[in-house]
C-alpha positions as CSV (number, residue, x, y, z in Angstrom):
1,M,-50.6,58.3,47.2
2,L,-47.7,56.7,48.9
3,T,-46.7,58.6,51.9
4,L,-43.4,58.6,54.2
5,G,-42.4,59.6,57.7
6,S,-38.8,60.3,58.4
7,L,-37.4,59.7,61.9
8,F,-34.0,61.2,62.7
9,D,-34.7,63.3,59.7
10,G,-31.4,65.5,59.7
11,I,-31.5,67.7,56.4
12,G,-34.5,65.8,54.8
13,V,-32.5,63.6,52.5
14,F,-34.8,60.7,52.5
15,P,-38.0,63.1,52.0
16,L,-36.0,64.5,49.0
17,A,-35.5,61.0,47.5
18,A,-39.1,60.2,48.3
19,H,-40.5,63.1,46.4
20,R,-38.3,62.8,43.5
21,Q,-39.8,59.2,43.4
22,G,-43.5,60.4,43.7
23,V,-43.8,59.7,47.3
24,T,-45.2,62.4,49.6
25,P,-43.4,63.1,52.7
26,L,-46.0,63.8,55.5
27,W,-43.8,64.3,58.7
28,A,-40.4,64.3,60.2
29,S,-38.7,63.9,63.6
30,E,-35.6,65.9,64.3
31,I,-34.4,68.0,67.2
32,R,-31.5,70.0,65.9
33,K,-32.5,73.6,65.0
34,A,-30.5,74.1,61.9
35,P,-31.4,70.9,60.1
36,V,-35.2,71.2,61.0
37,S,-35.1,74.9,59.5
38,I,-33.4,73.7,56.4
39,T,-35.9,70.8,55.9
40,K,-38.9,73.1,56.4
41,R,-37.6,75.3,53.5
42,H,-37.7,72.6,51.3
43,F,-40.8,70.9,52.5
44,P,-43.0,73.4,54.1
45,E,-46.1,71.2,54.1
46,M,-44.4,68.5,55.9
47,E,-45.1,68.4,59.7
48,H,-42.4,68.2,62.1
49,L,-43.1,66.2,65.3
50,G,-40.1,66.9,67.4
51,D,-38.2,64.6,69.9
52,I,-38.7,61.1,68.8
53,T,-38.5,59.9,72.5
54,E,-41.8,61.9,73.2
55,L,-43.7,60.2,70.2
56,D,-46.4,57.8,70.2
57,G,-46.5,55.8,67.0
58,G,-50.2,55.1,67.5
59,K,-51.1,58.7,67.6
60,I,-49.0,60.2,64.8
61,P,-50.4,60.0,61.1
62,P,-49.9,56.5,59.6
63,V,-47.5,56.3,56.5
64,H,-46.7,53.6,54.0
65,I,-43.0,54.3,54.7
66,I,-40.8,55.0,57.7
67,T,-37.2,55.8,57.3
68,F,-34.6,56.4,59.9
69,G,-30.9,56.9,60.2
70,S,-30.5,56.6,63.9
71,P,-27.4,58.2,65.7
72,C,-24.2,56.5,64.8
73,Q,-21.8,57.9,67.3
74,N,-21.4,55.0,69.4
75,L,-21.4,52.6,66.5
76,S,-18.9,54.2,64.2
77,Q,-15.3,53.0,64.0
78,I,-14.1,56.5,65.0
79,G,-16.7,56.9,68.0
80,D,-16.6,55.3,71.4
81,R,-17.7,51.9,70.2
82,S,-20.1,51.6,73.0
83,G,-22.7,50.3,70.6
84,L,-26.4,50.1,71.0
85,A,-25.8,50.5,74.8
86,G,-24.5,54.1,74.1
87,E,-26.8,57.0,74.8
88,K,-26.9,58.3,71.2
89,S,-27.2,55.0,69.3
90,N,-29.6,53.5,72.0
91,L,-32.3,55.7,70.2
92,F,-32.6,53.2,67.6
93,F,-35.0,51.4,70.0
94,H,-37.3,54.3,70.0
95,A,-37.9,53.8,66.2
96,I,-38.6,50.4,66.7
97,R,-41.2,51.3,69.1
98,I,-42.9,53.7,67.0
99,I,-43.1,51.3,64.1
100,R,-44.7,48.7,66.3
101,E,-47.1,51.2,67.8
102,M,-48.1,52.5,64.4
103,R,-48.7,48.9,63.2
104,C,-50.7,48.0,66.3
105,A,-52.8,51.2,66.1
106,T,-53.6,50.5,62.3
107,G,-54.3,46.6,62.5
108,N,-50.8,45.8,61.3
109,L,-51.4,48.0,57.9
110,Y,-48.9,50.7,58.4
111,P,-46.1,51.1,57.7
112,I,-45.6,48.7,55.0
113,I,-41.9,49.3,54.5
114,S,-39.1,50.6,56.9
115,V,-35.6,51.6,55.9
116,W,-32.8,51.9,58.5
117,E,-29.4,53.6,57.6
118,N,-26.3,53.4,59.7
119,V,-22.4,53.2,59.6
120,M,-20.5,50.4,58.4
121,G,-19.1,49.9,62.1
122,S,-22.7,48.7,63.1
123,L,-21.6,45.3,61.6
124,S,-18.8,44.8,64.1
125,S,-19.4,46.8,67.3
126,N,-19.9,44.9,70.4
127,D,-18.0,42.0,68.9
128,R,-20.8,41.8,66.2
129,L,-23.7,41.4,68.8
130,D,-25.2,44.9,68.1
131,Y,-26.2,44.0,64.4
132,R,-27.6,40.8,65.6
133,A,-29.8,42.9,68.1
134,V,-30.7,45.2,65.2
135,L,-32.0,42.3,63.3
136,A,-33.8,40.9,66.2
137,A,-35.4,44.2,67.1
138,F,-37.0,44.2,63.5
139,T,-38.1,40.7,63.6
140,D,-39.2,40.3,67.3
141,A,-37.3,37.0,67.0
142,E,-33.9,35.4,67.7
143,V,-31.5,35.8,64.9
144,P,-28.6,33.4,64.9
145,M,-25.2,34.5,64.3
146,P,-23.6,33.4,60.7
147,P,-21.4,30.3,61.2
148,S,-18.5,32.4,60.1
149,G,-18.9,34.7,63.3
150,R,-19.0,37.8,60.8
151,W,-22.0,39.6,59.1
152,A,-21.7,39.6,55.4
153,N,-21.9,43.0,53.5
154,A,-25.3,41.8,52.2
155,G,-27.9,39.4,53.4
156,M,-31.5,38.4,54.2
157,V,-33.6,37.2,57.4
158,R,-36.7,35.3,56.1
159,G,-39.3,33.8,57.9
160,D,-42.0,35.7,59.8
161,V,-43.0,39.3,59.3
162,P,-41.1,41.5,58.4
163,D,-39.0,40.2,55.4
164,L,-35.4,41.6,55.8
165,S,-32.8,42.7,53.6
166,W,-29.6,44.5,54.1
167,R,-26.8,45.7,52.0
168,L,-23.6,47.8,52.5
169,M,-23.8,50.7,49.9
170,D,-20.9,53.1,49.1
171,A,-22.1,56.2,47.6
172,Q,-19.0,56.5,45.4
173,Y,-20.5,53.8,43.0
174,W,-23.8,54.8,42.9
175,S,-24.0,58.2,40.7
176,V,-22.5,59.8,37.6
177,P,-20.2,61.8,38.2
178,R,-18.6,59.8,41.1
179,L,-19.1,61.0,44.6
180,A,-17.4,61.0,48.0
181,R,-16.5,57.7,49.6
182,R,-19.5,56.8,51.9
183,Q,-20.1,53.3,53.1
184,R,-23.3,52.8,54.9
185,I,-25.5,49.8,55.9
186,F,-29.1,49.9,54.7
187,I,-31.9,47.4,55.9
188,V,-35.1,47.2,54.1
189,A,-38.0,45.7,56.3
190,D,-41.0,44.7,54.4
191,F,-44.0,44.2,56.5
192,G,-46.4,43.5,53.7
193,G,-45.0,40.8,51.8
194,R,-41.5,39.4,50.6
195,R,-40.1,41.8,48.5
196,A,-37.2,43.5,50.4
197,H,-34.7,41.7,48.1
198,E,-36.3,43.4,45.1
199,I,-35.9,46.7,46.7
200,L,-32.5,46.3,47.7
201,F,-30.8,44.1,45.2
202,K,-32.6,44.8,41.8
203,P,-30.4,46.7,39.3
204,R,-31.7,50.0,38.2
205,P,-30.3,53.1,36.2
206,M,-27.4,55.0,37.7
207,F,-28.4,58.2,39.6
208,Q,-27.5,61.5,37.8
209,V,-26.2,64.1,40.1
210,P,-27.9,67.6,39.7
211,P,-26.1,69.8,37.2
212,P,-24.2,73.0,38.9
213,C,-26.3,76.0,39.3
214,G,-26.3,79.4,37.5
215,K,-27.6,82.5,38.5
216,G,-30.7,82.4,40.8
217,G,-30.0,78.7,41.7
218,L,-31.3,77.4,38.4
219,S,-29.4,74.7,36.6
220,A,-27.1,76.3,34.0
221,A,-28.0,75.9,30.4
222,P,-26.2,73.0,28.6
223,G,-24.7,75.1,25.8
224,D,-23.0,77.8,27.8
225,R,-20.2,76.0,29.2
226,G,-17.3,74.8,26.6
227,P,-14.4,72.8,27.6
228,V,-12.0,74.6,29.4
229,I,-9.1,74.0,26.9
230,E,-11.1,75.2,24.2
231,T,-11.9,78.4,26.0
232,G,-8.2,79.2,26.7
233,G,-8.6,78.3,30.4
234,R,-6.2,76.6,32.7
235,V,-7.0,72.9,33.7
236,P,-7.5,72.4,37.2
237,I,-6.3,69.3,39.0
238,V,-8.2,68.0,42.1
239,R,-7.1,65.1,44.2
240,P,-8.3,63.6,47.4
241,F,-5.8,64.6,50.3
242,Q,-5.0,61.6,52.6
243,L,-4.1,63.4,55.8
244,F,-3.8,60.4,58.1
245,R,-1.5,58.8,55.5
246,M,0.6,61.8,55.1
247,R,1.2,62.2,58.9
248,G,2.3,58.4,59.1
249,A,4.6,58.7,56.3
250,A,6.1,62.0,57.6
251,K,6.5,60.2,61.0
252,D,8.3,57.4,59.5
253,R,10.1,59.4,56.8
254,Y,8.6,57.4,53.8
255,H,9.0,59.9,51.1
256,V,7.0,58.0,48.4
257,Q,4.0,57.4,50.5
258,F,4.3,61.1,51.6
259,R,3.8,62.2,47.9
260,D,1.3,59.7,47.5
261,S,-0.8,61.4,50.2
262,F,-1.7,63.9,47.6
263,G,-3.9,61.3,45.8
264,F,-4.5,59.8,42.5
265,A,-6.8,60.3,39.9
266,T,-8.7,56.9,40.8
267,D,-9.0,57.9,44.4
268,P,-12.4,58.8,45.9
269,F,-12.8,61.6,48.3
270,P,-13.0,60.5,51.9
271,T,-15.9,60.1,53.7
272,L,-17.6,63.5,54.8
273,L,-17.6,63.9,58.7
274,A,-19.6,65.8,61.0
275,S,-16.9,66.2,63.2
276,A,-14.0,67.6,60.8
277,V,-13.9,69.2,57.3
278,N,-12.0,67.4,54.6
279,P,-8.9,69.0,53.0
280,F,-7.9,68.1,49.4
281,A,-5.2,69.1,46.9
282,F,-5.7,71.6,44.2
283,Y,-3.4,72.9,41.4
284,Y,-3.1,73.5,37.8
285,E,-2.0,71.4,35.1
286,D,0.5,73.6,34.0
287,D,1.7,74.8,37.3
288,P,1.8,71.9,39.8
289,L,4.1,73.4,42.2
290,D,1.9,76.3,42.8
291,G,-0.9,74.1,44.2
292,C,-2.3,74.2,47.7
293,I,-4.2,72.4,50.2
294,R,-7.6,73.6,50.9
295,Y,-10.8,72.4,52.7
296,V,-14.1,71.4,51.0
297,T,-16.6,74.2,50.8
298,E,-20.3,73.5,51.8
299,T,-21.4,73.8,48.3
300,E,-18.7,71.1,47.3
301,A,-19.9,68.9,50.3
302,E,-23.3,69.1,48.9
303,R,-22.1,67.9,45.6
304,L,-20.2,65.0,47.0
305,M,-23.4,63.7,48.7
306,G,-25.3,64.2,45.5
307,L,-27.5,67.0,46.9
308,P,-28.6,69.9,44.8
309,E,-26.4,73.0,45.4
310,G,-27.5,75.3,48.1
311,W,-29.6,72.7,49.9
312,T,-28.2,73.4,53.3
313,A,-27.6,77.4,52.6
314,Y,-30.8,78.8,54.1
315,G,-33.4,78.1,56.7
316,A,-37.3,78.3,56.4
317,E,-37.2,82.1,57.2
318,G,-34.5,82.7,54.6
319,E,-31.9,83.0,57.2
320,A,-28.3,82.1,56.2
321,I,-27.1,78.6,57.9
322,S,-23.6,78.9,59.3
323,A,-20.8,77.2,57.6
324,A,-20.1,75.1,60.7
325,Q,-23.7,74.1,61.0
326,R,-23.9,73.2,57.2
327,Q,-20.6,71.0,57.3
328,Q,-21.8,69.1,60.4
329,A,-25.4,68.7,58.9
330,L,-23.8,67.2,55.8
331,G,-21.5,64.9,57.7
332,N,-24.3,63.5,59.3
333,A,-26.5,63.1,56.1
334,I,-27.4,60.2,53.8
335,A,-25.9,60.2,50.4
336,L,-29.0,61.0,47.9
337,P,-28.2,58.5,45.1
338,C,-28.4,55.5,47.8
339,A,-31.7,56.9,49.4
340,E,-33.2,57.4,45.9
341,Y,-32.2,53.9,44.6
342,I,-34.1,52.4,47.7
343,M,-37.1,54.7,47.2
344,A,-37.4,53.8,43.7
345,G,-37.4,50.1,44.6
346,I,-40.1,50.9,47.3
347,R,-42.2,52.7,44.8
348,E,-42.0,50.0,42.3
349,V,-43.2,47.1,44.8
350,L,-45.8,49.2,46.2
351,A,-47.3,50.6,43.0
352,R,-47.6,47.0,41.9
353,P,-51.3,45.3,42.2
354,P,-51.4,42.8,45.2
């Protein structure tokens, strides 16, 4: 049985991806009350260990896989850019400490694989030295800067243990139907071999987003929904609303760009943020002048992350999670299709005979 531990767990997306691929989530570490309650509802058997700064990796249950999406506030391009020296993003090093402690306590047997996720800005913060520090922390060795002075969107560090691969993944290209734009860096560290590239670069089938739910939260039957035109309904048109583009165009009186702010059919939805809710344009095909600008609902945000509908609606005791807490948790979350693609690769290589 393959097992997983999730640091900086959030709302349990890595455990969900693991569960869908036959991996058992054993424990998680998270300190925010609402996300912990949401995760407990879906994984009641999973142990919650609390604050990562108080954990000893040598004393917690060893697992095959450790995942962690450490805080991005100081690395993000919309954050303060203080980098790994920042109070939040500096917690990355506690995850590395826990991995080392567990490996030391288990004779370097566990974890076998570790996965780190973070924002695209981690590639460039602190004059690109932060990402070098991340790679060095995994390998416990000096990693030279590329001759270009810039980190590529995909790459490898091969030498001693672990074997490292990284890749920039945009969630909008990893599922059917298309999700929101969400560019994130994923690092896979293989402590048990040289398989990181297989996990992160091997082609696999496209992830299928869960269908909309019917009554009772169950997936609606495939035959009970006909095309809206055949049933005499009005055809809704939904477009991403580029708020910052509109503000700039209005300021400079650019009429064409102002109209373009209402988005094109090919535009992806903007990245979901923990600090704000995304607006979008909504109108009907037969009445474009009577449209409106509205915000993404919590259910829509779940769909845009590839999560099952209602994933964040209730806590462990059946208590309703507030709209603000749900939007914040989803803005901080990991897109399920990307996490499941990686988890499928891990299961594939670990299930293979040595």
